[in-house]
C-alpha positions in Angstrom: 0.0 0.0 0.0 1.4 3.4 -0.9 1.2 6.5 1.3 0.0 9.7 -0.2 1.1 13.1 1.0 -0.2 16.6 0.3 3.4 17.9 0.6 6.1 17.2 -2.0 8.6 14.6 -0.7 11.0 14.7 -3.6 14.3 16.8 -3.4 13.8 20.4 -4.2 16.1 22.3 -6.5 19.0 24.3 -5.1 17.3 27.4 -6.5 14.1 26.8 -4.5 16.1 26.4 -1.3 17.9 29.7 -2.0 14.6 31.4 -2.6 13.2 30.1 0.7 16.2 31.4 2.6 15.9 34.8 0.9 12.2 35.0 1.8 12.8 34.2 5.4 15.7 36.7 5.5 13.4 39.5 4.6 10.7 38.6 7.1 11.9 40.9 9.9 11.2 40.3 13.6 9.4 43.3 14.9 11.0 44.9 17.9 11.0 48.4 19.6 14.5 49.6 20.4 14.9 51.5 23.6 17.7 53.9 22.6 17.6 56.4 25.5 21.2 57.3 26.3 22.6 54.7 23.9 24.9 55.6 21.1 23.6 55.5 17.5 26.0 56.1 14.6 24.8 57.8 11.5 27.1 57.9 8.5 26.2 60.6 5.9 25.0 64.1 6.3 22.4 64.5 3.5 18.7 64.4 3.1 18.3 60.9 4.4 20.1 61.7 7.6 18.1 64.9 8.0 15.0 62.8 7.9 16.2 60.0 10.2 18.0 61.8 13.0 15.0 63.7 14.5 13.2 60.3 15.3 16.5 59.1 16.9 16.7 62.2 19.0 13.1 61.8 20.0 13.9 58.3 21.3 16.7 59.8 23.4 19.6 58.4 21.4 23.1 59.7 21.7 23.6 60.4 18.0 27.1 60.6 16.5 27.1 61.8 12.9 30.1 61.1 10.7 30.2 63.0 7.4 32.6 65.6 5.8 29.6 67.8 5.1 26.1 68.1 6.5 22.8 69.9 5.6 22.1 73.2 7.4 19.4 71.4 9.5 22.0 68.9 10.8 24.5 71.7 11.3 22.0 73.5 13.4 21.5 70.3 15.6 25.3 70.0 16.0 25.6 73.7 17.0 22.8 73.2 19.5 24.7 70.3 21.0 21.9 67.8 20.2 24.2 65.6 18.1 27.9 65.1 17.8 29.2 65.8 14.4 32.6 64.2 13.3 33.5 66.2 10.1 35.4 63.5 8.2 34.9 60.3 6.3 33.9 57.0 7.9 36.4 54.9 9.8 35.8 51.4 11.0 36.4 52.4 14.7 33.4 54.7 14.5 31.2 51.6 15.1 32.8 51.0 18.5 30.2 51.2 21.3 27.4 51.8 18.9 24.1 50.0 19.5 22.7 50.8 16.0 24.2 52.1 12.7 22.3 54.1 10.1 24.0 54.3 6.7 22.7 57.4 4.9 25.0 57.6 1.9 24.3 57.0 -1.8 27.8 55.5 -2.6 27.3 51.7 -2.5 31.0 51.1 -1.9 31.2 53.4 1.0 27.9 52.0 2.4 29.3 48.5 2.2 32.4 49.5 4.2 30.1 50.8 7.0 27.8 47.8 7.0 30.8 45.4 6.9 32.3 47.1 10.0 28.9 46.9 11.7 28.6 43.2 10.9 32.0 42.5 12.2 31.0 43.9 15.6 27.5 42.4 15.4 25.8 45.8 15.4 22.5 46.1 13.5 22.8 48.3 10.5 20.2 50.2 8.5 21.1 50.9 4.9 19.3 53.6 3.0 20.9 52.6 -0.3 20.2 48.8 -0.3 17.6 47.2 2.0 18.8 43.7 0.9 22.3 44.4 2.3 21.0 45.7 5.6 20.5 43.8 8.9 17.7 46.1 10.0 15.0 48.2 8.4 13.5 51.5 9.4 9.7 51.1 9.2 7.3 53.8 8.0 6.0 55.1 11.3 3.0 57.0 12.6 2.4 58.2 16.1 -0.9 58.9 17.9 -0.4 59.8 21.5 1.2 56.8 23.3 0.5 54.6 20.3 3.4 54.1 17.8 2.9 51.9 14.7 5.7 50.9 12.4 5.1 49.3 9.0 7.8 47.4 7.0 5.6 45.9 4.2 8.4 43.5 3.0 10.8 46.4 2.7 8.7 48.2 0.0 8.8 51.8 1.1 5.9 52.9 -1.0 3.6 50.1 0.2 4.8 50.7 3.8 3.9 54.4 3.6 0.5 53.7 2.0 -0.4 51.3 4.9 1.1 53.7 7.4 -1.1 56.5 6.2 -4.2 54.3 6.3 -3.4 53.3 9.9 -2.8 57.0 10.8 -6.2 58.0 9.4 -7.9 55.1 11.4 -6.2 56.1 14.6 -7.0 59.8 14.1 -10.7 58.9 13.7 -10.9 56.4 16.6 -11.5 57.1 20.3 -8.5 54.9 21.2 -7.0 57.6 23.5 -10.1 57.7 25.6 -10.9 54.0 25.7 -7.4 52.8 26.3 -5.8 55.1 28.9 -2.3 54.6 30.2 -1.2 55.4 33.7 0.1 58.8 32.6 -3.2 60.0 31.2 -4.7 63.4 31.7 -7.4 62.8 34.3 -7.7 65.9 36.6 -5.9 68.0 34.0 -6.9 71.0 32.0 -5.6 71.4 28.4 -5.7 74.9 26.9 -5.9 74.0 23.2 -5.6 76.6 20.4 -8.1 75.5 17.7 -6.7 77.7 15.0 -8.2 80.5 12.9 -11.3 78.7 11.7 -10.5 75.9 9.3 -10.9 72.8 11.4 -7.9 71.2 9.7 -5.6 73.9 11.0 -5.8 72.6 14.6 -2.5 71.0 15.6 -2.2 67.2 15.6 -1.7 67.3 19.4 -4.7 69.5 19.9 -6.9 67.2 17.9 -5.6 64.2 19.8 -6.3 65.7 23.2 -9.7 66.9 22.0 -10.5 63.2 21.2 -9.5 62.2 24.7 -11.5 64.9 26.6 -14.2 64.2 29.1 -15.4 67.9 29.2 -14.9 70.5 26.4 -15.4 74.2 27.2 -15.5 75.9 23.8 -15.3 79.5 22.6 -17.6 81.0 20.0 -14.7 81.2 17.6 -13.6 77.5 17.9 -14.3 75.7 14.6 -17.7 74.0 15.0 -16.8 71.0 12.9 -14.3 70.0 15.6 -17.2 69.8 18.1 -19.2 67.6 15.8 -16.4 65.0 16.1 -16.6 64.7 19.9 -17.7 61.4 21.4 -21.4 61.3 22.4 -20.6 61.1 26.1 -18.4 64.2 26.2 -19.9 67.1 28.1 -19.8 70.2 25.9 -20.0 73.6 27.6 -20.5 76.6 25.2 -18.6 79.4 26.9 -20.3 82.0 24.7 -23.6 81.2 26.4 -22.4 81.5 30.0 -24.4 84.4 31.6 -23.1 87.5 33.4 -20.9 90.3 32.1 -17.4 89.8 30.5 -15.6 89.7 33.9 -18.0 87.4 35.6 -18.1 85.2 32.5 -14.4 84.6 32.7 -14.7 83.9 36.4 -17.3 81.3 35.7 -15.2 79.7 33.0 -12.3 79.5 35.4 -14.5 77.9 38.0 -15.8 75.3 35.5 -12.3 74.4 34.4 -11.1 73.9 38.0 -14.2 72.1 39.3 -14.4 69.6 36.5 -10.6 68.9 36.7 -10.8 68.4 40.5 -13.6 65.9 39.9 -11.1 63.8 38.0 -12.1 64.7 34.5 -9.9 65.6 31.6 -11.0 69.1 30.5 -10.1 70.7 27.2 -10.6 74.5 27.0 -11.0 74.9 23.2 -10.1 78.4 22.1 -10.0 80.1 18.7 -6.6 80.9 17.4 -3.9 80.6 20.0 -4.7 80.5 23.7 -2.2 83.2 24.6 -2.9 85.7 21.7 -5.8 87.8 23.1 -7.4 84.6 24.3 -7.2 85.1 28.1 -5.5 81.8 28.3 -3.0 83.2 30.8 -5.9 84.1 33.2 -7.2 80.5 32.9 -3.8 79.0 33.5 -3.3 81.1 36.6 -6.7 80.2 37.9 -5.9 76.5 37.5 -2.4 76.9 39.0 -3.8 78.6 42.1 -6.2 75.7 42.6 -3.4 73.1 42.1 -4.8 71.8 38.8 -2.1 70.8 36.2 -2.4 72.5 32.8 -1.2 71.5 29.4 -0.9 74.3 26.9 -1.2 73.5 23.2 -0.4 76.4 21.0 -2.6 77.2 18.0 -2.3 78.9 14.6 -3.2 82.5 15.3 -5.5 84.4 12.9 -3.1 87.3 13.1 -0.9 85.4 10.6 -3.3 82.8 9.1 -6.1 85.1 8.0 -3.8 87.5 6.0 -2.0 84.5 4.6 -5.2 82.9 3.4 -6.0 86.1 1.6 -2.6 86.2 -0.1 -1.0 88.7 2.3 2.4 87.9 3.9 2.7 89.9 7.1 6.5 90.1 6.4 8.3 90.2 3.0 11.9 90.7 2.1 12.5 94.3 1.1 9.0 95.4 2.2 8.5 94.7 5.9 11.0 93.4 8.5 8.6 93.6 11.4 4.9 93.1 12.2 3.0 94.0 15.3 -0.2 92.4 16.5 -2.5 94.7 18.5 -6.0 94.3 20.0 -8.5 96.9 18.8 -11.3 95.9 21.1 -10.8 99.2 23.1 -10.9 102.5 21.1 -7.6 104.5 21.1 -9.0 107.3 23.2 -10.4 105.0 26.0 -8.6 105.4 29.4 -8.2 101.6 29.6 -6.3 101.3 26.4 -2.7 100.1 26.7 -1.8 100.6 23.1 0.6 103.4 22.0 -1.2 104.2 18.7 1.1 107.2 17.9 4.1 104.9 18.1 2.5 102.3 15.9 1.8 104.9 13.3 5.5 105.4 12.9 6.3 101.8 12.2 7.6 100.9 8.7 6.4 97.3 9.0 3.0 95.7 9.1 0.3 96.4 11.7 -2.1 93.6 12.3 -5.3 94.5 14.3 -7.5 91.9 15.9 -11.0 92.5 17.2 -10.8 96.0 15.7 -13.7 96.2 13.3 -16.1 97.9 15.6 -13.5 100.6 16.5 -12.0 100.8 13.0 -13.0 104.4 12.4 -11.3 105.7 15.6 -8.3 103.5 15.0 -7.8 104.9 11.5 -8.3 108.4 12.8 -5.6 107.8 15.5 -3.1 106.4 12.9 -3.7 109.3 10.4 -3.4 111.9 13.2 -0.1 110.4 14.3 1.3 110.6 10.8 0.5 107.4 8.9 -0.1 108.5 5.3 -3.6 108.1 3.9 -2.7 106.0 0.9 -1.1 103.3 3.1 -2.6 99.9 1.8 -5.1 98.2 4.2 -6.7 94.8 3.9 -9.7 93.5 5.9 -10.2 89.7 6.0 -13.4 88.4 7.4 -13.6 84.8 8.8 -10.2 83.9 7.3 -9.4 80.3 6.4 -13.1 79.3 6.4 -15.4 78.5 3.5 -17.1 81.9 3.9 -13.9 84.0 3.9 -14.2 87.5 2.4 -11.6 90.2 2.0 -11.2 93.6 0.6 -8.1 95.8 -0.1 -8.3 99.5 0.4 -6.3 102.4 1.8 -6.1 103.9 5.2 -8.2 106.9 4.3 -10.9 104.9 2.6 -11.1 101.6 4.4 -13.8 102.6 6.9 -16.2 103.5 4.1 -15.2 100.5 2.0 -15.7 98.1 4.9 -19.2 99.5 5.5 -20.1 99.3 1.8 -18.9 95.7 1.5 -20.9 94.7 4.6 -17.8 93.2 6.3 -18.6 91.9 9.8 -16.6 90.4 12.7 -14.6 88.4 13.2 -12.2 90.2 10.9 -8.5 90.9 10.8 -7.2 94.2 9.6 -3.7 94.5 8.0 -2.1 97.9 7.6 1.1 98.2 5.5 2.8 97.8 2.1 2.7 94.0 2.4 -1.0 94.2 1.5 0.0 94.9 -2.2 2.9 92.5 -2.5 1.0 89.5 -4.0 -2.0 91.4 -5.3 
């Protein structure tokens, strides 16, 4: 009786054996390297090294860079003392005491010298020029809070990045931070998060991540509404613009809410338009929390002082036109006793003047600038709801902008830019 098998029992060809070995060799074992305080050698100072070194520094590695020349970015890291730059070609002794080697050169002969030296000392070596000759691969990586995902995809960088990007989108859309909390989470903490100038995509990555982890969100009127639509159903949303009382009492009540919810063990996100510390009263809220012993995380935001003009094609500085710009609040008229702005001094500036919250007092602001010597034909732009789908803007001059704004029906929130930069890209 013969025995039948579903697997071949005859001798396989030598080629087939070689192929199997090659396949197994490129099936890497995934591992996370703890490089804090450990030496990592990077050979080559070009674009590849410029991309790889920041992640090594973020991991706490002691980076030694060997290259006769480096990019300006790497030169800056060396000058700041964040890496050690050895300005010469590679020598085999450079591998001594290294835990990991990155070869970031295009010359295959030079790259082979480095990887041979690393192999001789049994040090894992990443090769940017030839993955088949490497003993380690650098995965395409995405980070989402405490979660780090690395994708190798068989060493195919394009496929790895495509999978990485898909995972990044999934993590960004998931409530993973709130459902899987680590011991170092933000319970009992307040985060002052700058939501940006209006476009919900202009919030920072960190700001969006913390917003997704919040238990309570206290939102300003100018915070992008679409961000609030993404909150988990169980999140308590407090609309700060609907809190009763006058301006001072309203701020006191906001401070009280931040402190009380944090002291109850919740993670509170104070979502503010623009940047928390640019006319956003974030400093007052931080002080209130500090006095109550509540820890605070500050997440800067993109301020409309720069973003709104940029969205309208106006750079607040430009070579040969403006070497300075000043951001000023216009919510108090120039002749008011509570005003802290030196309008006559601002009128003498040669650079750009950016006025926030100044539309209501635009007539008195313009009068103050003209009286103090700013010429009437100075270009002025007014940008309403910059970076949003309903953005409107007009370009005028200092002596005509008040009438033009009224005629165009421009309404708050709006940013006013005074200076020659208004005409640069028009």
